[in-house]
Structures are given as structure tokens and as C-alpha cells.
Chimera marker file (.cmm) of the C-alpha trace (Angstrom):
<marker_set name="trace">
<marker id="1" x="-15.657" y="72.740" z="100.958" r="1" g="1" b="0" radius="0.5"/>
<marker id="2" x="-12.608" y="75.734" z="100.557" r="1" g="1" b="0" radius="0.5"/>
<marker id="3" x="-12.747" y="76.512" z="103.910" r="1" g="1" b="0" radius="0.5"/>
<marker id="4" x="-10.600" y="73.742" z="104.835" r="1" g="1" b="0" radius="0.5"/>
<marker id="5" x="-8.078" y="73.656" z="102.154" r="1" g="1" b="0" radius="0.5"/>
<marker id="6" x="-5.608" y="76.221" z="103.482" r="1" g="1" b="0" radius="0.5"/>
<marker id="7" x="-5.894" y="75.032" z="107.025" r="1" g="1" b="0" radius="0.5"/>
<marker id="8" x="-5.182" y="71.053" z="105.904" r="1" g="1" b="0" radius="0.5"/>
<marker id="9" x="-2.211" y="73.024" z="104.251" r="1" g="1" b="0" radius="0.5"/>
<marker id="10" x="-1.646" y="75.050" z="107.593" r="1" g="1" b="0" radius="0.5"/>
<marker id="11" x="-1.151" y="71.985" z="109.323" r="1" g="1" b="0" radius="0.5"/>
<marker id="12" x="1.066" y="70.616" z="106.833" r="1" g="1" b="0" radius="0.5"/>
<marker id="13" x="4.054" y="73.198" z="107.273" r="1" g="1" b="0" radius="0.5"/>
<marker id="14" x="3.675" y="72.580" z="110.829" r="1" g="1" b="0" radius="0.5"/>
<marker id="15" x="4.217" y="69.018" z="110.432" r="1" g="1" b="0" radius="0.5"/>
<marker id="16" x="6.785" y="69.660" z="107.828" r="1" g="1" b="0" radius="0.5"/>
<marker id="17" x="9.454" y="71.863" z="109.668" r="1" g="1" b="0" radius="0.5"/>
<marker id="18" x="9.566" y="69.341" z="112.327" r="1" g="1" b="0" radius="0.5"/>
<marker id="19" x="10.451" y="67.079" z="110.331" r="1" g="1" b="0" radius="0.5"/>
<marker id="20" x="12.843" y="69.222" z="108.315" r="1" g="1" b="0" radius="0.5"/>
<marker id="21" x="15.154" y="68.650" z="111.831" r="1" g="1" b="0" radius="0.5"/>
<marker id="22" x="15.473" y="64.382" z="111.956" r="1" g="1" b="0" radius="0.5"/>
<marker id="23" x="17.779" y="64.237" z="108.943" r="1" g="1" b="0" radius="0.5"/>
<marker id="24" x="19.762" y="66.947" z="110.487" r="1" g="1" b="0" radius="0.5"/>
<marker id="25" x="19.428" y="65.268" z="114.406" r="1" g="1" b="0" radius="0.5"/>
<marker id="26" x="20.236" y="61.967" z="112.291" r="1" g="1" b="0" radius="0.5"/>
<marker id="27" x="23.453" y="63.445" z="110.966" r="1" g="1" b="0" radius="0.5"/>
<marker id="28" x="24.992" y="64.710" z="114.680" r="1" g="1" b="0" radius="0.5"/>
<marker id="29" x="24.081" y="62.067" z="115.884" r="1" g="1" b="0" radius="0.5"/>
<marker id="30" x="25.671" y="59.593" z="113.634" r="1" g="1" b="0" radius="0.5"/>
<marker id="31" x="29.116" y="62.071" z="113.480" r="1" g="1" b="0" radius="0.5"/>
<marker id="32" x="28.742" y="61.045" z="117.385" r="1" g="1" b="0" radius="0.5"/>
<marker id="33" x="28.359" y="57.482" z="117.218" r="1" g="1" b="0" radius="0.5"/>
<marker id="34" x="31.499" y="57.506" z="113.995" r="1" g="1" b="0" radius="0.5"/>
<marker id="35" x="33.345" y="59.981" z="116.719" r="1" g="1" b="0" radius="0.5"/>
<marker id="36" x="33.396" y="57.097" z="119.671" r="1" g="1" b="0" radius="0.5"/>
<marker id="37" x="33.448" y="53.812" z="117.641" r="1" g="1" b="0" radius="0.5"/>
<marker id="38" x="36.238" y="54.507" z="114.979" r="1" g="1" b="0" radius="0.5"/>
<marker id="39" x="38.271" y="58.000" z="115.481" r="1" g="1" b="0" radius="0.5"/>
<marker id="40" x="38.627" y="58.094" z="119.516" r="1" g="1" b="0" radius="0.5"/>
<marker id="41" x="40.025" y="54.360" z="120.124" r="1" g="1" b="0" radius="0.5"/>
<marker id="42" x="42.382" y="55.428" z="116.618" r="1" g="1" b="0" radius="0.5"/>
<marker id="43" x="43.719" y="58.211" z="118.396" r="1" g="1" b="0" radius="0.5"/>
<marker id="44" x="43.996" y="56.358" z="121.131" r="1" g="1" b="0" radius="0.5"/>
<marker id="45" x="46.228" y="53.985" z="119.921" r="1" g="1" b="0" radius="0.5"/>
<marker id="46" x="48.324" y="55.575" z="118.580" r="1" g="1" b="0" radius="0.5"/>
<marker id="47" x="49.071" y="58.247" z="120.884" r="1" g="1" b="0" radius="0.5"/>
<marker id="48" x="50.119" y="54.486" z="122.635" r="1" g="1" b="0" radius="0.5"/>
<marker id="49" x="52.279" y="53.879" z="119.728" r="1" g="1" b="0" radius="0.5"/>
<marker id="50" x="53.997" y="57.032" z="119.420" r="1" g="1" b="0" radius="0.5"/>
<marker id="51" x="55.429" y="56.677" z="123.657" r="1" g="1" b="0" radius="0.5"/>
<marker id="52" x="56.454" y="53.519" z="122.891" r="1" g="1" b="0" radius="0.5"/>
<marker id="53" x="58.064" y="54.639" z="120.447" r="1" g="1" b="0" radius="0.5"/>
<marker id="54" x="60.031" y="57.938" z="122.865" r="1" g="1" b="0" radius="0.5"/>
<marker id="55" x="61.134" y="55.454" z="125.158" r="1" g="1" b="0" radius="0.5"/>
<marker id="56" x="62.069" y="52.453" z="122.779" r="1" g="1" b="0" radius="0.5"/>
<marker id="57" x="66.242" y="52.233" z="124.296" r="1" g="1" b="0" radius="0.5"/>
<marker id="58" x="69.400" y="49.742" z="123.539" r="1" g="1" b="0" radius="0.5"/>
<marker id="59" x="68.416" y="46.341" z="124.780" r="1" g="1" b="0" radius="0.5"/>
<marker id="60" x="64.734" y="46.703" z="124.640" r="1" g="1" b="0" radius="0.5"/>
<marker id="61" x="63.413" y="43.760" z="122.905" r="1" g="1" b="0" radius="0.5"/>
<marker id="62" x="60.459" y="44.643" z="119.707" r="1" g="1" b="0" radius="0.5"/>
<marker id="63" x="58.924" y="42.803" z="117.122" r="1" g="1" b="0" radius="0.5"/>
<marker id="64" x="58.744" y="45.426" z="113.453" r="1" g="1" b="0" radius="0.5"/>
<marker id="65" x="55.613" y="45.077" z="111.354" r="1" g="1" b="0" radius="0.5"/>
<marker id="66" x="57.392" y="42.718" z="108.726" r="1" g="1" b="0" radius="0.5"/>
<marker id="67" x="56.973" y="40.145" z="112.067" r="1" g="1" b="0" radius="0.5"/>
<marker id="68" x="61.058" y="40.173" z="112.795" r="1" g="1" b="0" radius="0.5"/>
<marker id="69" x="62.031" y="39.523" z="116.752" r="1" g="1" b="0" radius="0.5"/>
<marker id="70" x="65.104" y="40.935" z="117.603" r="1" g="1" b="0" radius="0.5"/>
<marker id="71" x="67.078" y="43.443" z="120.594" r="1" g="1" b="0" radius="0.5"/>
<marker id="72" x="67.527" y="46.928" z="120.017" r="1" g="1" b="0" radius="0.5"/>
<marker id="73" x="70.863" y="48.126" z="119.506" r="1" g="1" b="0" radius="0.5"/>
<marker id="74" x="70.571" y="51.910" z="118.639" r="1" g="1" b="0" radius="0.5"/>
<marker id="75" x="68.301" y="53.980" z="118.626" r="1" g="1" b="0" radius="0.5"/>
<marker id="76" x="68.594" y="57.195" z="116.279" r="1" g="1" b="0" radius="0.5"/>
<marker id="77" x="65.489" y="60.263" z="115.808" r="1" g="1" b="0" radius="0.5"/>
<marker id="78" x="63.892" y="58.103" z="112.945" r="1" g="1" b="0" radius="0.5"/>
<marker id="79" x="65.669" y="54.306" z="112.268" r="1" g="1" b="0" radius="0.5"/>
<marker id="80" x="66.317" y="51.782" z="115.202" r="1" g="1" b="0" radius="0.5"/>
<marker id="81" x="69.676" y="49.043" z="114.821" r="1" g="1" b="0" radius="0.5"/>
<marker id="82" x="68.187" y="45.853" z="115.859" r="1" g="1" b="0" radius="0.5"/>
<marker id="83" x="70.214" y="42.396" z="116.143" r="1" g="1" b="0" radius="0.5"/>
<marker id="84" x="68.264" y="39.964" z="115.176" r="1" g="1" b="0" radius="0.5"/>
<marker id="85" x="70.814" y="37.283" z="115.600" r="1" g="1" b="0" radius="0.5"/>
<marker id="86" x="74.487" y="36.926" z="116.727" r="1" g="1" b="0" radius="0.5"/>
<marker id="87" x="76.379" y="39.317" z="114.991" r="1" g="1" b="0" radius="0.5"/>
<marker id="88" x="73.309" y="40.016" z="112.298" r="1" g="1" b="0" radius="0.5"/>
<marker id="89" x="72.316" y="44.089" z="113.070" r="1" g="1" b="0" radius="0.5"/>
<marker id="90" x="69.517" y="45.230" z="110.600" r="1" g="1" b="0" radius="0.5"/>
<marker id="91" x="68.113" y="48.535" z="110.822" r="1" g="1" b="0" radius="0.5"/>
<marker id="92" x="64.720" y="49.655" z="110.277" r="1" g="1" b="0" radius="0.5"/>
<marker id="93" x="62.332" y="52.986" z="110.443" r="1" g="1" b="0" radius="0.5"/>
<marker id="94" x="61.302" y="53.772" z="113.944" r="1" g="1" b="0" radius="0.5"/>
<marker id="95" x="57.687" y="53.414" z="112.729" r="1" g="1" b="0" radius="0.5"/>
<marker id="96" x="57.769" y="50.257" z="111.904" r="1" g="1" b="0" radius="0.5"/>
<marker id="97" x="58.354" y="48.991" z="115.079" r="1" g="1" b="0" radius="0.5"/>
<marker id="98" x="54.877" y="48.147" z="116.459" r="1" g="1" b="0" radius="0.5"/>
<marker id="99" x="55.510" y="46.544" z="120.017" r="1" g="1" b="0" radius="0.5"/>
<marker id="100" x="57.951" y="45.743" z="122.763" r="1" g="1" b="0" radius="0.5"/>
<marker id="101" x="58.136" y="41.966" z="124.704" r="1" g="1" b="0" radius="0.5"/>
<marker id="102" x="59.120" y="40.906" z="127.477" r="1" g="1" b="0" radius="0.5"/>
<marker id="103" x="62.934" y="40.289" z="128.926" r="1" g="1" b="0" radius="0.5"/>
<marker id="104" x="63.726" y="37.368" z="127.697" r="1" g="1" b="0" radius="0.5"/>
<marker id="105" x="61.864" y="36.767" z="124.598" r="1" g="1" b="0" radius="0.5"/>
<marker id="106" x="64.659" y="36.010" z="122.162" r="1" g="1" b="0" radius="0.5"/>
<marker id="107" x="66.081" y="32.977" z="124.508" r="1" g="1" b="0" radius="0.5"/>
<marker id="108" x="62.604" y="31.394" z="124.387" r="1" g="1" b="0" radius="0.5"/>
<marker id="109" x="62.050" y="31.594" z="120.527" r="1" g="1" b="0" radius="0.5"/>
<link id1="1" id2="2" r="1" g="1" b="0" radius="0.2"/>
<link id1="2" id2="3" r="1" g="1" b="0" radius="0.2"/>
<link id1="3" id2="4" r="1" g="1" b="0" radius="0.2"/>
<link id1="4" id2="5" r="1" g="1" b="0" radius="0.2"/>
<link id1="5" id2="6" r="1" g="1" b="0" radius="0.2"/>
<link id1="6" id2="7" r="1" g="1" b="0" radius="0.2"/>
<link id1="7" id2="8" r="1" g="1" b="0" radius="0.2"/>
<link id1="8" id2="9" r="1" g="1" b="0" radius="0.2"/>
<link id1="9" id2="10" r="1" g="1" b="0" radius="0.2"/>
<link id1="10" id2="11" r="1" g="1" b="0" radius="0.2"/>
<link id1="11" id2="12" r="1" g="1" b="0" radius="0.2"/>
<link id1="12" id2="13" r="1" g="1" b="0" radius="0.2"/>
<link id1="13" id2="14" r="1" g="1" b="0" radius="0.2"/>
<link id1="14" id2="15" r="1" g="1" b="0" radius="0.2"/>
<link id1="15" id2="16" r="1" g="1" b="0" radius="0.2"/>
<link id1="16" id2="17" r="1" g="1" b="0" radius="0.2"/>
<link id1="17" id2="18" r="1" g="1" b="0" radius="0.2"/>
<link id1="18" id2="19" r="1" g="1" b="0" radius="0.2"/>
<link id1="19" id2="20" r="1" g="1" b="0" radius="0.2"/>
<link id1="20" id2="21" r="1" g="1" b="0" radius="0.2"/>
<link id1="21" id2="22" r="1" g="1" b="0" radius="0.2"/>
<link id1="22" id2="23" r="1" g="1" b="0" radius="0.2"/>
<link id1="23" id2="24" r="1" g="1" b="0" radius="0.2"/>
<link id1="24" id2="25" r="1" g="1" b="0" radius="0.2"/>
<link id1="25" id2="26" r="1" g="1" b="0" radius="0.2"/>
<link id1="26" id2="27" r="1" g="1" b="0" radius="0.2"/>
<link id1="27" id2="28" r="1" g="1" b="0" radius="0.2"/>
<link id1="28" id2="29" r="1" g="1" b="0" radius="0.2"/>
<link id1="29" id2="30" r="1" g="1" b="0" radius="0.2"/>
<link id1="30" id2="31" r="1" g="1" b="0" radius="0.2"/>
<link id1="31" id2="32" r="1" g="1" b="0" radius="0.2"/>
<link id1="32" id2="33" r="1" g="1" b="0" radius="0.2"/>
<link id1="33" id2="34" r="1" g="1" b="0" radius="0.2"/>
<link id1="34" id2="35" r="1" g="1" b="0" radius="0.2"/>
<link id1="35" id2="36" r="1" g="1" b="0" radius="0.2"/>
<link id1="36" id2="37" r="1" g="1" b="0" radius="0.2"/>
<link id1="37" id2="38" r="1" g="1" b="0" radius="0.2"/>
<link id1="38" id2="39" r="1" g="1" b="0" radius="0.2"/>
<link id1="39" id2="40" r="1" g="1" b="0" radius="0.2"/>
<link id1="40" id2="41" r="1" g="1" b="0" radius="0.2"/>
<link id1="41" id2="42" r="1" g="1" b="0" radius="0.2"/>
<link id1="42" id2="43" r="1" g="1" b="0" radius="0.2"/>
<link id1="43" id2="44" r="1" g="1" b="0" radius="0.2"/>
<link id1="44" id2="45" r="1" g="1" b="0" radius="0.2"/>
<link id1="45" id2="46" r="1" g="1" b="0" radius="0.2"/>
<link id1="46" id2="47" r="1" g="1" b="0" radius="0.2"/>
<link id1="47" id2="48" r="1" g="1" b="0" radius="0.2"/>
<link id1="48" id2="49" r="1" g="1" b="0" radius="0.2"/>
<link id1="49" id2="50" r="1" g="1" b="0" radius="0.2"/>
<link id1="50" id2="51" r="1" g="1" b="0" radius="0.2"/>
<link id1="51" id2="52" r="1" g="1" b="0" radius="0.2"/>
<link id1="52" id2="53" r="1" g="1" b="0" radius="0.2"/>
<link id1="53" id2="54" r="1" g="1" b="0" radius="0.2"/>
<link id1="54" id2="55" r="1" g="1" b="0" radius="0.2"/>
<link id1="55" id2="56" r="1" g="1" b="0" radius="0.2"/>
<link id1="56" id2="57" r="1" g="1" b="0" radius="0.2"/>
<link id1="57" id2="58" r="1" g="1" b="0" radius="0.2"/>
<link id1="58" id2="59" r="1" g="1" b="0" radius="0.2"/>
<link id1="59" id2="60" r="1" g="1" b="0" radius="0.2"/>
<link id1="60" id2="61" r="1" g="1" b="0" radius="0.2"/>
<link id1="61" id2="62" r="1" g="1" b="0" radius="0.2"/>
<link id1="62" id2="63" r="1" g="1" b="0" radius="0.2"/>
<link id1="63" id2="64" r="1" g="1" b="0" radius="0.2"/>
<link id1="64" id2="65" r="1" g="1" b="0" radius="0.2"/>
<link id1="65" id2="66" r="1" g="1" b="0" radius="0.2"/>
<link id1="66" id2="67" r="1" g="1" b="0" radius="0.2"/>
<link id1="67" id2="68" r="1" g="1" b="0" radius="0.2"/>
<link id1="68" id2="69" r="1" g="1" b="0" radius="0.2"/>
<link id1="69" id2="70" r="1" g="1" b="0" radius="0.2"/>
<link id1="70" id2="71" r="1" g="1" b="0" radius="0.2"/>
<link id1="71" id2="72" r="1" g="1" b="0" radius="0.2"/>
<link id1="72" id2="73" r="1" g="1" b="0" radius="0.2"/>
<link id1="73" id2="74" r="1" g="1" b="0" radius="0.2"/>
<link id1="74" id2="75" r="1" g="1" b="0" radius="0.2"/>
<link id1="75" id2="76" r="1" g="1" b="0" radius="0.2"/>
<link id1="76" id2="77" r="1" g="1" b="0" radius="0.2"/>
<link id1="77" id2="78" r="1" g="1" b="0" radius="0.2"/>
<link id1="78" id2="79" r="1" g="1" b="0" radius="0.2"/>
<link id1="79" id2="80" r="1" g="1" b="0" radius="0.2"/>
<link id1="80" id2="81" r="1" g="1" b="0" radius="0.2"/>
<link id1="81" id2="82" r="1" g="1" b="0" radius="0.2"/>
<link id1="82" id2="83" r="1" g="1" b="0" radius="0.2"/>
<link id1="83" id2="84" r="1" g="1" b="0" radius="0.2"/>
<link id1="84" id2="85" r="1" g="1" b="0" radius="0.2"/>
<link id1="85" id2="86" r="1" g="1" b="0" radius="0.2"/>
<link id1="86" id2="87" r="1" g="1" b="0" radius="0.2"/>
<link id1="87" id2="88" r="1" g="1" b="0" radius="0.2"/>
<link id1="88" id2="89" r="1" g="1" b="0" radius="0.2"/>
<link id1="89" id2="90" r="1" g="1" b="0" radius="0.2"/>
<link id1="90" id2="91" r="1" g="1" b="0" radius="0.2"/>
<link id1="91" id2="92" r="1" g="1" b="0" radius="0.2"/>
<link id1="92" id2="93" r="1" g="1" b="0" radius="0.2"/>
<link id1="93" id2="94" r="1" g="1" b="0" radius="0.2"/>
<link id1="94" id2="95" r="1" g="1" b="0" radius="0.2"/>
<link id1="95" id2="96" r="1" g="1" b="0" radius="0.2"/>
<link id1="96" id2="97" r="1" g="1" b="0" radius="0.2"/>
<link id1="97" id2="98" r="1" g="1" b="0" radius="0.2"/>
<link id1="98" id2="99" r="1" g="1" b="0" radius="0.2"/>
<link id1="99" id2="100" r="1" g="1" b="0" radius="0.2"/>
<link id1="100" id2="101" r="1" g="1" b="0" radius="0.2"/>
<link id1="101" id2="102" r="1" g="1" b="0" radius="0.2"/>
<link id1="102" id2="103" r="1" g="1" b="0" radius="0.2"/>
<link id1="103" id2="104" r="1" g="1" b="0" radius="0.2"/>
<link id1="104" id2="105" r="1" g="1" b="0" radius="0.2"/>
<link id1="105" id2="106" r="1" g="1" b="0" radius="0.2"/>
<link id1="106" id2="107" r="1" g="1" b="0" radius="0.2"/>
<link id1="107" id2="108" r="1" g="1" b="0" radius="0.2"/>
<link id1="108" id2="109" r="1" g="1" b="0" radius="0.2"/>
</marker_set>
């Protein structure tokens, strides 16, 4: 009977080596899934927003993060001057511009 015990331990050790690799593979799989489902789309969206901000020019109609709709009158490095009504101009930080609206949106609003 004692002759069978060392064989049983040897078989269990071989199976344990394979099971030690499984958690590592699961962690790698989760990291890959998080990258493609969360990180990569967020980076793509940030890159599109940054390119939209660099292309911003006077006369563009925009919406700010606060929901203010207006026409850009002046663009500097960090700030944008927006006309929200006749003669009413506000200065906002450039990153607060969330989207660029089609021309003529202000007349319909």
C-alpha cells in the first residue's frame, strides 16, 4: 500500500503545475478585455475631442459642457469667447466645448 502513495503525490504535483498557470492566463485575459472595451474607446474619444478643439475657429457654433449654445467669436490657446445672444459674450475654457454644431443651429434654437 505504501508503494502507491508516492505515485499519487507525483500525479498531483503534475496537475498542480498546470493549475498554477490558469490564474495568470485569466488575469491576462481580463486585462486584454478591459483594454479593448474600456481604455481604447476612451482614448479614441479623447483624441477626437482634442482634434475638434484644435480645429475650432471664429464663426463655429458650439455647445459647452454646461449646455450653453453659442457662436465662437475669438479663440486663444486656453480660452474661447462665445457670443450667446446679441451683444452678450462670455469667455470659457477651451476644454469645456463639448461639441461642434452644424451651421444655422442658433437660428433654429
